[in-house]
C-alpha positions as CSV (number, residue, x, y, z in Angstrom):
1,M,17.1,6.9,6.1
2,A,18.9,6.3,9.2
3,E,17.1,6.7,12.6
4,R,16.6,10.4,14.0
5,N,19.1,10.9,17.2
6,K,16.8,11.8,20.0
7,N,19.0,14.8,20.4
8,D,19.1,15.6,16.5
9,K,17.8,19.1,16.9
10,N,20.4,20.2,19.3
11,L,23.2,18.6,17.1
12,K,22.6,20.4,14.0
13,K,25.6,23.2,13.0
14,Y,26.9,21.7,9.8
15,V,25.7,19.2,7.1
16,I,27.9,17.4,5.0
17,E,26.3,16.5,1.6
18,F,27.9,14.0,-1.3
19,D,27.0,12.1,-4.2
20,F,27.3,8.3,-4.6
21,E,27.3,5.7,-6.7
22,I,27.2,2.0,-6.1
23,D,27.6,-0.6,-8.7
24,G,25.0,-2.9,-6.9
25,I,21.5,-2.7,-5.3
26,V,22.1,-2.4,-1.4
27,E,19.9,-1.4,1.8
28,V,20.4,2.1,3.2
29,S,21.7,0.6,6.4
30,D,24.3,-1.2,3.9
31,I,25.6,2.4,3.1
32,V,25.6,3.8,6.8
33,G,27.1,0.5,7.7
34,A,29.7,1.0,5.1
35,I,30.8,4.6,6.0
36,F,31.4,2.9,10.0
37,S,33.3,0.1,9.0
38,S,35.6,1.2,5.9
39,T,36.6,4.6,8.5
40,D,37.3,2.5,11.0
41,Y,39.9,4.5,12.7
42,L,41.4,5.0,10.0
43,L,43.0,8.4,11.7
44,G,43.1,6.7,15.0
45,P,40.6,6.5,18.5
46,N,39.8,10.3,18.7
47,F,38.9,10.7,15.0
48,D,36.5,7.7,14.7
49,L,33.5,8.0,13.3
50,R,31.3,5.1,15.0
51,D,32.8,7.0,18.3
52,M,32.0,10.5,16.9
53,A,28.2,9.3,16.7
54,K,28.1,7.4,20.0
55,T,29.2,10.8,21.7
56,G,26.8,13.1,19.4
57,K,29.0,14.6,17.9
58,I,27.4,13.0,14.3
59,G,24.1,12.9,14.3
60,R,22.0,11.7,11.4
61,I,22.9,10.3,8.6
62,S,20.3,10.7,5.7
63,I,20.1,9.3,2.0
64,Y,17.4,11.1,-0.4
65,D,17.3,11.1,-4.3
66,V,17.9,7.3,-4.9
67,N,17.9,5.7,-7.9
68,K,18.0,2.5,-8.8
69,S,18.6,1.7,-12.7
70,G,19.4,-1.8,-13.6
71,R,22.6,-2.8,-11.3
72,R,23.6,0.5,-10.5
73,M,22.7,2.7,-7.6
74,T,23.1,6.8,-7.2
75,G,21.9,9.2,-5.0
76,T,22.8,12.0,-2.3
77,L,24.2,11.3,1.2
78,Q,23.9,14.1,3.8
79,V,26.0,13.8,7.5
80,V,25.0,16.0,10.2
81,T,27.7,16.9,12.5
82,T,29.0,19.5,15.5
83,K,32.6,19.4,15.1
84,E,34.1,22.6,14.6
85,I,34.8,23.4,10.7
86,E,37.9,21.7,10.4
87,S,37.6,18.8,11.8
88,V,34.0,19.0,9.4
89,A,36.4,19.4,6.3
90,L,38.3,16.1,7.9
91,I,35.0,14.1,7.9
92,A,34.1,14.6,4.4
93,A,37.3,13.8,3.0
94,L,37.4,10.6,4.9
95,I,33.7,9.6,3.4
96,E,35.3,9.8,0.1
97,T,38.0,7.2,1.0
98,V,34.9,4.6,1.2
99,E,35.2,2.4,-1.9
100,Q,32.8,-0.1,-1.1
101,V,29.5,-1.0,0.3
102,G,28.8,-5.1,1.4
103,P,30.4,-6.6,-2.2
104,Y,30.2,-3.9,-4.4
105,R,32.5,-0.9,-5.5
106,A,31.2,2.2,-4.3
107,K,32.3,5.8,-5.2
108,F,31.4,9.0,-2.6
109,R,32.0,12.5,-3.8
110,F,32.1,15.3,-2.2
111,K,29.5,18.0,-3.0
112,R,28.8,20.7,-0.3
113,I,29.0,21.7,3.0
114,I,25.8,23.6,4.6
115,D,26.3,25.9,7.2
116,V,22.2,24.8,9.3
117,R,22.7,28.3,11.8
118,E,23.1,31.0,8.5
119,E,20.7,29.0,6.6
120,K,18.5,29.6,8.8
121,L,19.0,33.1,9.6
122,K,18.9,33.5,5.7
123,Y,15.0,31.8,6.0
124,I,14.3,34.1,9.4
125,E,15.0,37.7,7.2
126,K,13.2,36.2,3.9
127,R,10.0,34.9,6.5
128,A,10.9,38.4,8.5
129,I,9.7,40.1,5.4
130,Q,7.3,38.4,3.9
131,I,5.3,38.8,7.4
132,L,5.5,42.3,7.7
133,E,4.7,42.7,3.5
134,N,1.8,40.7,4.7
135,W,1.1,42.8,7.6
136,R,1.2,46.1,5.6
137,Y,-1.2,44.3,3.3
138,R,-3.6,43.3,5.5
139,K,-3.9,47.2,7.4
140,I,-4.9,48.5,4.1
141,P,-8.7,49.5,4.7
142,K,-11.5,48.4,2.4
143,A,-12.7,52.0,2.0
144,D,-12.5,53.6,-1.9
145,E,-11.6,56.7,-1.1
146,I,-8.7,56.0,1.2
147,L,-7.6,52.8,-0.9
148,E,-6.9,55.9,-3.5
149,K,-5.2,58.0,-1.0
150,L,-2.8,54.5,-0.4
151,K,-2.6,54.0,-4.4
152,E,-1.1,58.0,-4.6
153,K,0.9,57.3,-1.2
154,A,2.6,54.1,-2.6
155,S,3.8,55.6,-6.0
156,E,5.4,57.9,-4.3
157,K,8.3,55.2,-3.1
158,G,8.8,54.0,-6.5
159,N,8.2,55.1,-10.0
160,I,9.0,53.1,-13.3
161,I,11.9,52.8,-14.6
162,S,13.5,51.6,-17.9
163,I,16.0,48.9,-18.3
164,R,18.1,48.7,-21.5
165,V,18.0,44.7,-22.8
166,G,20.0,44.1,-25.6
167,S,19.3,46.5,-28.1
168,D,15.1,47.0,-26.2
169,V,14.3,49.1,-23.4
170,L,12.1,47.4,-21.2
171,A,9.6,49.0,-18.4
172,A,10.5,47.8,-15.1
173,G,9.9,48.6,-11.4
174,P,13.0,50.2,-9.0
175,D,14.0,46.9,-7.3
176,V,13.8,44.9,-10.0
177,E,17.6,44.2,-10.9
178,K,18.4,44.0,-7.0
179,S,15.7,41.4,-6.2
180,E,15.7,37.2,-5.9
181,E,12.5,37.0,-7.5
182,V,11.1,39.1,-10.4
183,I,7.3,39.5,-11.3
184,L,6.9,39.6,-15.6
185,V,4.1,41.0,-17.0
186,E,3.0,42.0,-20.8
187,G,3.4,45.7,-20.7
188,R,4.3,49.5,-19.3
189,A,0.5,49.8,-18.5
190,D,0.9,46.7,-16.4
191,V,4.5,48.1,-14.4
192,S,2.7,50.7,-13.8
193,R,-0.3,49.5,-12.2
194,L,2.2,47.0,-9.9
195,V,4.5,49.8,-8.7
196,K,1.6,51.8,-7.6
197,Y,0.4,49.1,-5.0
198,G,3.7,48.9,-3.7
199,F,5.1,45.6,-6.4
200,T,8.3,47.2,-7.1
201,N,10.1,43.5,-8.7
202,V,8.1,43.8,-12.0
203,L,9.5,44.1,-14.9
204,S,7.6,44.2,-18.7
205,I,8.7,41.4,-21.2
206,G,8.2,44.3,-24.2
207,G,5.0,42.8,-25.9
208,G,6.3,41.9,-29.1
209,K,9.3,39.6,-29.7
210,I,10.7,38.5,-26.2
211,P,14.3,39.5,-26.1
212,E,16.9,36.7,-25.5
213,K,19.1,38.8,-23.7
214,I,16.6,39.3,-21.0
215,K,17.9,35.6,-19.3
216,E,20.7,37.5,-18.9
217,L,18.9,39.7,-16.3
218,L,16.8,36.9,-14.8
219,N,19.7,34.9,-14.8
220,G,19.8,33.0,-10.8
221,K,16.1,35.1,-10.1
222,R,13.3,32.9,-9.4
223,V,10.6,34.3,-12.2
224,I,7.0,34.8,-11.9
225,A,5.0,35.3,-15.2
226,F,2.0,37.2,-14.2
227,L,-0.3,37.7,-17.8
228,D,-3.6,38.7,-18.6
229,G,-6.7,36.5,-18.6
230,D,-7.5,36.1,-22.3
231,R,-6.3,34.8,-25.3
232,G,-3.7,37.5,-25.9
233,G,-2.0,36.1,-22.2
234,Y,-1.8,32.6,-23.0
235,L,0.1,33.4,-26.4
236,N,2.4,35.8,-24.5
237,L,2.7,32.7,-21.5
238,K,4.1,30.1,-24.4
239,K,6.4,32.9,-25.8
240,L,7.9,33.3,-22.3
241,L,8.3,29.4,-21.9
242,N,9.9,29.1,-25.4
243,T,12.4,31.7,-24.4
244,I,13.6,31.5,-20.7
245,K,13.0,29.5,-17.7
246,V,9.8,30.8,-15.8
247,D,9.0,29.2,-12.3
248,Y,5.7,30.5,-11.3
249,I,2.6,31.3,-13.5
250,A,0.2,33.6,-11.9
251,M,-3.2,34.7,-14.1
252,A,-5.4,37.2,-14.3
253,P,-9.2,36.4,-13.7
254,K,-10.6,35.1,-17.0
255,G,-11.4,37.9,-19.4
256,K,-9.0,40.8,-17.6
257,E,-6.0,42.5,-17.9
258,V,-3.6,43.0,-15.3
259,E,-3.5,46.5,-16.0
260,N,-7.3,47.0,-14.9
261,L,-6.9,44.6,-11.3
262,K,-7.8,46.3,-8.2
263,Y,-5.2,46.1,-5.6
264,E,-7.2,42.5,-4.2
265,E,-7.0,41.2,-7.3
266,I,-3.5,41.3,-8.1
267,V,-3.0,39.7,-4.6
268,E,-5.1,37.1,-5.0
269,A,-3.9,36.3,-8.6
270,L,0.1,36.1,-6.8
271,N,-1.0,33.9,-4.4
272,N,-2.4,31.3,-6.4
273,K,0.4,30.9,-8.5
274,K,1.6,27.6,-9.5
275,P,4.6,25.9,-10.6
276,V,4.9,26.0,-14.0
277,N,4.7,22.0,-14.7
278,T,1.0,21.5,-12.5
279,F,-0.3,24.9,-14.7
280,L,0.6,23.3,-17.6
281,I,-0.9,19.9,-16.4
282,E,-3.9,21.2,-15.4
283,E,-4.6,23.3,-18.6
284,K,-4.2,20.4,-20.8
285,D,-5.8,17.0,-19.8
286,E,-3.7,15.3,-22.3
287,L,-0.9,15.6,-20.1
288,A,-2.2,14.4,-16.7
289,P,-0.8,10.5,-17.4
290,Y,2.6,12.2,-17.6
291,R,2.8,14.5,-14.7
292,E,4.8,12.4,-12.3
293,Y,7.4,12.3,-15.2
294,I,7.3,16.0,-16.2
295,E,8.2,17.4,-12.3
296,M,11.2,14.9,-12.4
297,V,12.6,16.0,-15.1
298,Y,11.3,19.8,-15.7
299,G,13.8,22.6,-15.6
300,K,16.7,20.0,-14.8
301,M,17.8,19.4,-18.5
302,E,17.2,15.8,-17.9
303,A,14.8,12.7,-19.4
304,V,13.3,9.8,-17.8
305,I,12.9,6.3,-19.9
306,V,9.5,4.3,-18.5
307,K,8.4,0.9,-19.1
308,N,5.1,-0.3,-17.7
309,G,5.2,3.2,-15.7
310,R,8.6,2.5,-14.0
311,V,11.3,5.0,-14.7
312,I,14.2,2.7,-15.5
313,N,16.9,5.4,-16.2
314,K,17.0,8.7,-15.5
315,I,19.8,10.8,-17.2
316,P,21.1,14.2,-18.4
317,I,19.6,15.8,-21.7
318,S,23.5,15.6,-23.1
319,E,23.3,11.5,-22.7
320,L,19.9,10.9,-23.8
321,V,20.9,9.6,-27.6
322,E,23.9,7.6,-26.2
323,E,21.4,5.5,-23.9
324,L,19.1,5.4,-26.8
325,E,21.1,3.8,-28.5
326,K,21.9,0.9,-26.2
327,L,18.4,0.3,-25.6
328,D,17.1,-3.2,-26.9
329,G,13.3,-3.1,-27.0
330,T,12.7,-2.5,-22.8
331,A,11.4,1.1,-23.2
332,D,7.9,2.5,-24.0
333,L,7.9,6.2,-23.0
334,L,10.3,8.6,-23.0
335,V,10.0,12.4,-21.2
336,M,12.4,14.9,-21.1
337,D,12.8,18.8,-20.4
338,G,14.3,19.2,-23.7
339,I,13.1,19.9,-27.6
340,I,11.5,16.7,-29.4
341,T,13.8,16.8,-32.6
342,Q,13.4,14.5,-36.1
343,R,16.8,12.2,-35.3
344,L,15.1,11.6,-31.2
345,I,11.9,10.1,-32.9
346,D,13.9,7.8,-35.4
347,L,15.9,6.9,-32.6
348,C,12.5,6.3,-30.5
349,S,10.6,4.3,-33.3
350,K,13.4,2.2,-33.9
351,K,13.8,1.1,-30.5
352,G,10.0,0.6,-29.7
353,I,9.3,3.5,-27.7
354,K,5.8,4.2,-28.6
355,E,5.0,7.8,-26.9
356,V,7.5,10.9,-26.7
357,V,7.1,13.9,-24.1
358,G,9.1,17.2,-24.7
359,V,8.7,20.7,-24.0
360,R,7.7,21.4,-27.7
361,K,8.8,20.2,-31.0
362,G,11.3,21.4,-33.1
363,S,11.6,20.5,-37.0
364,I,10.0,17.7,-37.7
365,A,9.4,16.5,-41.7
366,R,7.8,13.4,-41.3
367,L,6.5,11.2,-38.0
368,P,5.6,7.4,-37.9
369,R,2.3,6.1,-37.3
370,D,3.5,3.9,-34.2
371,I,4.7,7.2,-32.5
372,K,2.5,9.8,-29.9
373,L,4.2,12.8,-29.5
374,V,2.8,15.3,-26.4
375,T,4.1,18.8,-25.4
376,Y,3.9,20.6,-22.3
377,G,5.7,23.9,-23.0
378,E,3.7,25.0,-26.0
């Protein structure tokens, strides 16, 4: 990462983000140097990037998400600037003209412009709501008699509604459709319990087969699965993970059901929620050796090919078969955010890959003796 400018906090206004590819392995300083030298006075002295950096119009240049595979290097580049938006667009176009870093061909593709002030306002609004909600929860007295009155009062603020999802009708809190975050529970009684305590962004999964159309309702939302702490809860979790993308998992205390929890137990369970990959790895000891790689690909529809503990390639699932075909016995592990199929197993066996880790197994008729399969979504 380039050295941080001393006045960086005052400079932030816009961040320009690019994806880049370089046909060789270089240092971060080489990339930053190429950006300045390749655009040197291209648009005249009044729009020179090096001069703008000296006067503080351009701040920090950052490189992250770097992936080095063979003789190829990819990653993300960010440029901080205090110029007006029209000039920001011109800077973005200017950097896209950089075609070489050191002796290697390079390509910089504009990705997006981030308005730092707008992002801060979004964070402030979201954080203020969280602070207000936490304050309200902490102010609830512990006396059972008063707590019961508060339950009744909270229930007046929102009632259970019914939402049609395909051919199914699901119980939900009144704010589930407009909320950015949704808490998935097993049945109507669970919805009723959470709504009484003021959690209005809750949705039942129906208890039986999870409706496929539920994906449309949850599209773009952060999803928390909040399930019973018994065998049934874990079975429903398995069904959920095979149907939709879940971001976090919260479980009721062992042996208890969500519909019977006290307010304090609900708050504690939700506060202790864990990212899906972390939860699954902690639940299954056999996943511990693969945790680092699962975290790289989970939820991204990507795969990593590993040799002796080192990632030699990270690719989209759609390109996996093509990349495996190119291998010449240089890998021993494949970890992916996808389903393990018979075709994939046969190809891995042919290429000398001994371990395959995926979300779940598809229909497999034969498994070579030299292949170990591990799943983290079943």
